[in-house]
C-alpha positions as CSV (number, residue, x, y, z in Angstrom):
1,M,169.1,95.1,-7.3
2,K,168.2,98.5,-8.5
3,P,165.5,100.2,-6.3
4,I,162.9,102.3,-8.2
5,N,161.1,105.1,-6.4
6,L,157.5,104.9,-7.7
7,P,155.3,107.4,-5.9
8,P,151.6,107.3,-6.8
9,Y,150.2,109.8,-9.3
10,A,148.4,112.3,-7.1
11,P,145.4,113.3,-9.3
12,I,144.4,109.6,-9.9
13,L,145.0,108.3,-6.4
14,M,143.2,111.2,-4.7
15,E,140.2,110.8,-7.0
16,S,140.2,107.0,-6.5
17,T,140.2,107.2,-2.7
18,R,137.0,109.2,-3.0
19,A,135.2,106.0,-3.9
20,I,136.0,104.1,-0.7
21,G,132.3,104.1,0.1
22,Y,131.6,106.7,2.8
23,S,128.1,107.8,3.4
24,L,127.6,111.4,4.4
25,E,126.9,110.5,8.1
26,A,129.9,108.2,8.3
27,A,132.2,110.8,6.8
28,I,131.1,113.5,9.3
29,A,131.5,110.9,12.1
30,D,135.1,110.3,11.0
31,V,135.9,114.0,11.4
32,V,134.1,114.1,14.8
33,D,136.4,111.2,15.9
34,N,139.3,113.5,15.4
35,S,137.7,116.2,17.5
36,I,137.1,113.7,20.3
37,A,140.7,112.5,20.1
38,A,141.8,116.2,20.4
39,E,139.8,116.2,23.8
40,A,137.2,118.6,22.5
41,R,134.2,119.2,24.8
42,N,132.0,121.1,22.3
43,I,131.7,120.1,18.6
44,N,129.4,121.9,16.2
45,V,128.4,120.5,12.8
46,N,127.1,123.2,10.5
47,F,125.7,123.1,7.0
48,F,124.5,125.6,4.5
49,P,122.8,124.3,1.3
50,V,122.2,127.6,-0.5
51,G,124.5,129.4,-2.9
52,Q,128.1,128.7,-2.0
53,E,127.1,125.7,0.0
54,Y,129.3,124.2,2.7
55,V,129.6,121.9,5.6
56,Y,131.9,122.6,8.5
57,I,132.8,120.9,11.8
58,L,134.2,123.2,14.6
59,D,135.6,121.9,17.9
60,D,137.3,123.4,21.0
61,G,140.0,120.7,21.2
62,H,143.7,121.4,21.8
63,G,144.3,122.5,18.2
64,M,147.4,122.1,16.1
65,N,150.6,124.1,15.3
66,S,152.1,124.4,11.8
67,D,153.9,121.1,11.8
68,G,150.9,119.3,13.4
69,I,148.4,120.5,10.8
70,T,150.7,119.6,7.9
71,N,151.1,116.1,9.3
72,A,147.4,115.8,9.8
73,M,146.8,116.6,6.1
74,Q,149.3,114.0,4.9
75,Y,147.9,110.7,3.5
76,G,148.9,107.9,5.8
77,S,150.1,110.2,8.6
78,K,149.9,107.3,11.2
79,N,151.0,103.7,11.1
80,P,148.0,101.5,11.9
81,N,150.3,99.1,13.8
82,D,151.6,101.8,16.2
83,I,150.5,101.8,19.8
84,R,148.1,104.7,20.3
85,N,146.6,106.7,23.1
86,L,143.7,104.7,24.7
87,N,141.3,107.5,23.7
88,D,142.5,107.6,20.1
89,L,139.6,106.8,17.7
90,G,141.7,106.8,14.5
91,R,143.9,104.1,13.0
92,F,145.1,104.5,9.5
93,G,145.9,108.2,9.3
94,L,143.5,108.5,6.4
95,G,140.1,109.4,7.9
96,L,140.1,113.2,7.8
97,K,141.2,113.2,4.1
98,T,139.3,110.3,2.7
99,A,136.1,111.0,4.6
100,S,136.1,114.7,3.7
101,L,137.1,114.3,0.0
102,S,134.5,111.6,-0.4
103,Q,131.9,114.4,-0.2
104,C,133.7,117.4,-1.5
105,R,136.5,118.6,-3.8
106,M,137.9,121.2,-1.5
107,L,138.9,120.4,2.1
108,T,140.2,123.3,4.3
109,V,141.5,122.8,7.8
110,V,142.2,125.7,10.1
111,S,143.5,125.3,13.6
112,K,144.2,127.7,16.5
113,Q,146.5,127.4,19.5
114,S,146.6,130.4,21.7
115,D,147.0,133.4,19.3
116,S,148.4,131.4,16.4
117,I,146.1,130.4,13.5
118,V,147.3,128.0,10.8
119,C,145.6,126.7,7.6
120,R,146.1,124.0,5.1
121,Q,143.9,123.1,2.1
122,W,143.5,120.2,-0.4
123,D,141.9,121.3,-3.6
124,L,141.3,118.5,-6.1
125,D,141.0,120.9,-9.1
126,Y,144.3,122.4,-8.2
127,I,145.9,119.0,-7.8
128,A,144.6,118.1,-11.3
129,E,146.4,121.2,-12.6
130,T,149.7,120.7,-10.8
131,E,149.7,116.9,-11.1
132,E,151.5,116.8,-7.8
133,W,150.7,116.3,-4.1
134,T,150.4,120.1,-3.7
135,L,149.0,121.0,-0.3
136,K,148.1,124.7,-0.1
137,E,149.3,126.7,2.9
138,L,146.9,129.7,3.3
139,D,147.5,132.8,5.5
140,I,144.8,134.5,7.6
141,N,144.0,137.0,4.9
142,E,143.3,134.3,2.3
143,I,140.7,132.6,4.6
144,E,139.0,135.7,6.0
145,N,135.6,134.8,4.6
146,L,135.8,131.1,5.3
147,P,132.6,129.7,6.9
148,G,133.1,129.2,10.7
149,L,136.3,131.2,11.0
150,T,134.7,133.9,13.1
151,D,133.6,131.3,15.7
152,L,137.0,129.6,15.7
153,K,138.7,133.0,16.5
154,K,136.5,133.2,19.7
155,L,138.1,130.0,21.1
156,D,141.4,129.7,22.9
157,N,142.1,126.5,21.0
158,G,140.3,124.6,18.4
159,T,140.1,123.2,14.9
160,L,137.8,124.0,12.0
161,V,137.2,121.6,9.1
162,V,135.4,123.0,6.1
163,W,134.0,121.2,3.1
164,Q,133.3,123.1,-0.1
165,K,132.6,122.2,-3.7
166,L,130.1,119.5,-2.6
167,D,130.0,117.6,-5.9
168,R,129.4,114.2,-4.4
169,M,126.6,115.4,-2.2
170,R,125.0,117.1,-5.2
171,L,125.2,114.0,-7.3
172,G,121.8,112.9,-8.6
173,E,119.8,115.6,-6.6
174,L,117.3,117.8,-8.5
175,D,116.5,119.8,-5.4
176,F,119.8,120.0,-3.4
177,E,118.4,122.2,-0.7
178,S,115.6,119.8,0.3
179,A,117.9,116.8,-0.2
180,M,120.5,118.4,2.1
181,G,117.9,118.9,4.8
182,K,116.9,115.2,4.6
183,K,120.5,114.1,4.6
184,M,121.3,116.1,7.7
185,D,118.3,114.5,9.5
186,D,120.1,111.2,8.8
187,V,123.3,112.7,10.1
188,R,121.6,113.8,13.3
189,A,120.2,110.3,13.9
190,H,123.6,108.7,13.1
191,L,125.6,110.9,15.5
192,S,123.0,110.5,18.3
193,L,123.4,106.8,18.1
194,V,127.1,106.4,17.4
195,Y,128.2,108.8,20.1
196,H,125.4,108.2,22.6
197,R,127.8,107.2,25.3
198,Y,129.9,110.3,24.8
199,L,126.7,112.4,25.0
200,S,125.4,110.8,28.1
201,T,126.2,111.0,31.8
202,E,128.2,107.8,31.5
203,M,131.3,109.9,30.5
204,G,131.0,112.1,33.6
205,A,133.2,115.2,33.2
206,N,134.5,113.9,29.9
207,R,131.1,114.0,28.2
208,I,130.8,116.0,25.0
209,T,128.2,118.5,23.6
210,L,127.5,117.8,20.0
211,T,125.3,120.2,18.0
212,L,123.9,120.3,14.4
213,N,123.3,123.8,13.2
214,N,123.5,124.9,16.8
215,L,120.7,122.5,17.9
216,P,121.9,119.9,20.5
217,I,122.0,116.3,19.5
218,I,120.3,114.1,22.1
219,P,121.9,110.7,22.8
220,D,120.0,107.7,21.4
221,D,120.4,104.8,23.8
222,P,119.8,101.5,21.9
223,F,119.6,99.6,25.1
224,L,117.0,101.7,27.0
225,E,119.2,101.1,30.1
226,K,116.7,102.5,32.5
227,K,114.0,100.1,31.6
228,S,115.8,97.0,30.2
229,E,116.8,93.9,32.0
230,V,120.4,93.0,32.4
231,P,119.9,89.3,33.0
232,M,123.5,88.3,33.8
233,D,126.8,89.7,35.0
234,D,129.1,91.3,32.6
235,E,131.6,88.9,31.0
236,V,135.3,89.8,30.5
237,M,137.2,88.0,27.7
238,A,141.0,88.1,27.9
239,I,142.9,88.3,24.6
240,G,146.6,88.6,25.5
241,T,146.9,91.6,27.7
242,S,143.7,93.2,26.4
243,R,140.2,92.8,27.7
244,V,136.8,92.6,25.8
245,L,133.8,93.5,28.0
246,V,130.4,92.1,27.2
247,R,127.1,93.2,28.7
248,T,123.7,91.8,27.7
249,Y,120.3,93.5,27.7
250,I,116.7,92.3,27.2
251,L,114.5,95.1,26.1
252,P,111.0,95.4,27.6
253,H,108.1,93.9,25.7
254,P,106.8,96.5,23.2
255,S,103.5,96.7,25.1
256,K,105.5,98.2,28.1
257,L,107.2,100.9,26.0
258,E,106.0,104.5,25.4
259,K,105.4,105.4,21.7
260,S,108.4,107.7,21.8
261,E,110.6,104.9,23.2
262,L,109.4,102.5,20.5
263,D,110.0,105.1,17.8
264,K,113.6,105.6,19.0
265,L,114.2,101.9,18.6
266,G,113.0,102.1,15.0
267,G,109.4,101.0,15.6
268,K,108.2,97.4,15.8
269,E,110.0,96.7,12.5
270,G,113.2,98.3,13.9
271,L,113.2,96.0,16.9
272,R,113.7,93.0,14.6
273,R,116.3,94.6,12.3
274,Q,118.4,96.0,15.2
275,Q,118.7,93.0,17.4
276,G,122.1,91.5,18.0
277,F,125.6,92.7,18.8
278,Y,126.6,96.4,19.3
279,I,130.4,96.7,18.9
280,Y,132.0,99.7,20.6
281,R,135.6,100.8,20.3
282,N,136.6,103.2,23.1
283,K,132.8,103.7,23.7
284,R,132.3,104.8,20.0
285,L,129.7,102.6,18.3
286,L,131.2,100.9,15.2
287,V,128.8,98.1,14.1
288,W,125.3,97.3,15.3
289,G,122.3,95.1,14.6
290,T,124.1,92.0,13.5
291,W,124.7,88.4,14.8
292,F,127.9,88.0,12.6
293,H,126.2,85.0,10.9
294,M,126.2,83.1,14.2
295,M,122.3,83.0,14.1
296,R,119.6,84.6,12.0
297,Q,117.5,87.6,13.0
298,A,114.4,86.0,14.4
299,E,111.1,87.3,15.7
300,L,111.7,85.8,19.2
301,S,115.2,87.1,19.7
302,K,114.4,90.7,18.6
303,L,114.6,92.0,22.2
304,V,118.2,90.9,22.6
305,R,121.0,93.5,22.6
306,I,124.6,92.6,23.4
307,R,127.1,95.3,24.0
308,V,130.7,94.5,23.3
309,D,133.5,96.9,24.2
310,I,136.8,96.4,22.5
311,P,140.0,98.5,23.0
312,N,141.8,100.1,20.1
313,D,144.8,97.7,20.4
314,L,142.7,94.9,19.0
315,D,141.9,96.6,15.7
316,D,143.8,94.1,13.7
317,L,142.1,91.1,15.2
318,W,138.6,92.6,14.5
319,T,139.6,93.6,10.9
320,L,138.5,97.1,11.4
321,D,138.2,99.0,8.1
322,I,139.1,102.6,7.2
323,K,135.5,103.8,7.5
324,K,135.1,102.2,10.9
325,S,131.9,100.6,9.7
326,T,133.0,97.0,9.6
327,A,134.4,94.8,12.4
328,I,134.5,91.0,12.5
329,P,135.1,89.3,15.8
330,P,138.1,86.9,16.0
331,E,137.4,83.2,16.5
332,I,138.4,83.3,20.1
333,V,135.7,85.9,20.8
334,K,133.1,84.1,18.5
335,K,133.4,80.9,20.5
336,N,132.4,82.7,23.8
337,L,129.7,84.8,22.1
338,K,128.0,81.7,20.6
339,A,127.4,80.3,24.1
340,L,126.1,83.7,25.2
341,I,123.7,83.9,22.3
342,E,122.0,80.6,23.2
343,R,121.3,81.8,26.7
344,M,120.1,85.2,25.7
345,S,117.7,83.9,23.0
346,E,116.0,81.7,25.6
347,K,115.5,84.7,27.9
348,S,114.1,86.8,25.1
349,K,111.7,84.0,24.2
350,R,110.3,84.0,27.7
351,T,109.7,87.8,27.5
352,W,107.2,87.1,24.7
353,T,105.3,84.6,26.7
354,F,102.3,86.3,28.2
355,R,98.6,86.2,28.0
356,G,96.9,86.9,24.7
357,K,93.6,86.7,22.8
358,K,92.5,85.1,19.6
359,E,90.8,86.3,16.4
360,V,88.3,85.0,13.9
361,D,87.5,84.0,10.3
362,D,84.5,85.9,9.0
363,H,83.8,83.2,6.3
364,I,82.9,80.4,8.7
365,E,80.9,79.9,11.9
366,H,83.7,80.9,14.1
367,V,84.4,80.5,17.8
368,W,86.0,83.9,18.3
369,N,84.9,87.5,17.6
370,R,87.4,90.2,16.8
371,L,86.3,93.7,17.9
372,K,88.0,97.0,17.5
373,T,88.0,99.2,20.6
374,N,87.7,103.0,21.0
375,S,91.4,103.2,21.9
376,G,92.4,101.8,18.5
377,G,93.3,98.3,19.8
378,Y,91.5,95.0,19.4
379,L,89.4,92.9,21.7
380,Y,88.8,89.2,21.2
381,E,85.8,87.4,22.7
382,I,84.2,84.0,22.4
383,N,81.2,84.0,20.0
384,R,78.1,83.7,22.2
385,D,76.0,83.1,19.1
386,H,77.9,80.0,18.1
387,S,75.5,77.1,17.5
388,M,77.1,74.9,20.1
389,I,76.7,77.6,22.8
390,Q,73.1,78.4,21.8
391,D,72.2,74.7,21.8
392,F,73.7,74.4,25.4
393,I,71.7,77.4,26.6
394,K,68.5,76.0,25.1
395,K,69.0,72.7,26.8
396,Y,70.0,74.3,30.1
397,P,68.5,77.8,30.2
398,D,69.2,78.4,33.9
399,S,72.9,78.0,33.4
400,Q,73.4,80.9,30.9
401,N,74.9,83.4,33.4
402,Y,77.2,80.8,34.9
403,L,78.3,79.7,31.3
404,F,79.0,83.3,30.3
405,S,81.2,83.7,33.4
406,I,83.2,80.7,32.5
407,L,83.6,82.0,28.9
408,K,84.8,85.4,30.3
409,Q,87.4,83.6,32.4
410,V,88.6,81.7,29.3
411,E,88.8,84.8,27.3
412,S,91.0,86.5,29.8
413,S,93.5,83.7,30.2
414,I,94.3,82.3,26.7
415,P,98.2,82.2,26.3
416,L,98.2,83.5,22.7
417,N,101.9,84.7,22.9
418,A,103.0,81.4,24.5
419,L,101.3,79.6,21.6
420,Y,103.0,81.9,19.1
421,V,106.4,81.2,20.8
422,D,105.8,77.4,20.5
423,L,104.7,77.5,16.9
424,S,107.7,79.7,15.9
425,S,110.1,77.2,17.5
426,D,111.3,73.9,16.1
427,E,109.3,71.9,18.7
428,K,106.4,69.8,17.6
429,I,102.9,70.9,18.7
430,D,100.5,68.0,19.5
431,N,96.9,69.0,19.1
432,E,94.3,66.4,18.2
433,T,91.6,69.0,17.7
434,M,93.4,70.6,14.7
435,N,92.1,68.2,12.2
436,S,90.5,70.5,9.6
437,I,91.6,73.4,7.4
438,N,89.2,75.7,9.1
439,D,90.7,74.9,12.5
440,V,94.2,75.5,11.2
441,K,93.2,78.7,9.4
442,E,91.6,80.0,12.6
443,I,94.8,79.4,14.6
444,M,96.9,80.8,11.8
445,K,94.9,84.0,11.9
446,T,95.4,84.2,15.6
447,I,99.1,84.1,15.2
448,L,99.3,86.5,12.4
449,S,97.0,89.0,14.1
450,S,99.7,89.5,16.8
451,T,102.4,90.1,14.2
452,E,103.2,93.4,12.6
453,P,102.2,93.4,8.9
454,G,105.8,93.7,7.6
455,L,106.8,90.4,9.3
456,R,103.7,88.3,8.5
457,N,105.2,86.5,5.5
458,D,108.3,85.5,7.5
459,V,106.2,84.3,10.4
460,F,103.9,82.4,8.1
461,E,106.9,80.6,6.5
462,T,108.2,79.7,9.9
463,I,104.9,78.3,11.2
464,I,104.1,76.0,8.3
465,L,107.4,74.2,8.7
466,N,106.0,72.9,12.0
467,E,103.7,70.0,12.6
468,P,100.7,69.9,12.3
469,F,100.6,72.9,10.0
470,V,102.9,71.3,7.4
471,Q,100.2,68.9,6.2
472,F,98.0,71.9,5.3
473,D,100.9,73.8,3.4
474,S,99.1,74.0,0.1
475,D,95.7,75.1,1.5
476,L,97.3,77.7,3.8
477,R,99.4,79.2,0.9
478,K,96.2,79.6,-1.2
479,A,94.4,81.2,1.8
480,L,97.4,83.6,2.2
481,E,97.2,84.5,-1.5
482,R,93.4,85.2,-1.2
483,G,94.0,87.5,1.7
484,D,92.1,85.3,4.2
485,F,94.6,86.3,6.9
486,N,94.3,90.1,6.4
487,D,92.8,92.3,9.0
């Protein structure tokens, strides 16, 4: 046997790893992970989109010496199978390099410990010239004008990560300055969600302060813990010597939320898209808004959020990827989660069951009137001019006030949302009065009126699969095409 030493060709490999698939927000989060692992308490993300544009991340963590910073800049500086500190958010020893160079061609890292400042730099253009893994060691004079250096010097300890030559961020942008502003709004939203537990009082003395261009990032709690219901005790799943902690939440009905709270949850449409599991590794959010193919995202389960906390020694079982954006639960966990999903879906369904009102079809003599109120909402009332009601009043004129009182009581107690729940389920609805297309259309309009426009097609498809709607499938589809169910 003759061993052959075959190191990878630096220019090609470094260019190739840029295409791993990082978004800007995921790349910045990967660098922030390093700051948290370095026990930083203050982390500032700064960007400048004009002229010699740059992005930098500055922290007040424990910093690195000369050997430490060289090791940090090496590709594969950590073995993913090594046992790591419980607070370590990394795994592969690639994040700093692959995340940064996915966005830029020049990565400079400067670190300070006490009075010592050290610097290393990967420059892809220089690598292409030398055709070697040539890491630059720069002295303090060579980096004097580096963005963020002045602020680093003010710290006792800390690290500065600077991105320059932002070629990937410029790609396809006609107005880079405006595009950068929009992208940084996405970064702010991403960081506020991914690190919401680190930014909140949950961390106590270990909480962090995270800023974007010196403006504080406010934690975005996807569970609305102060208002949501926690319907059952936390569950602990033992996997070897490790523990997976599961906590369930039922969000309040949207009618009980302030507009600002609903907006934070992504609006009414966001409620549906973001239901499901929220996977945390050392309290850092990895994956969210998914049921891992154990059930579909349904209208009636959209208030369910399940928080799953995993330790970093289970990374291999959860098949965590380099970007820390994909995690798949092992079968032993899936089995327990499936039983939990069934219980939580039923509780979410009950949250939707409350009194509601109906709406009308303007093309027929309808039973219900639909009125818009001054507050911008809708009011539904029984049509007092309906021929049956008028015939009754003509026959019994003295009973009009009593009849209208009865109708008022009926209007205030119709369980529209309970009806919606039943029709959206797989259970059969028996109703002998629904024997004409007009009756069916009226009930269909009732259901769709309580559904946000973006979801109406999905709800329509769900309802017509149930009896007795299925027999009117063709007529209902034609009515939908004509816009009969529109507001």
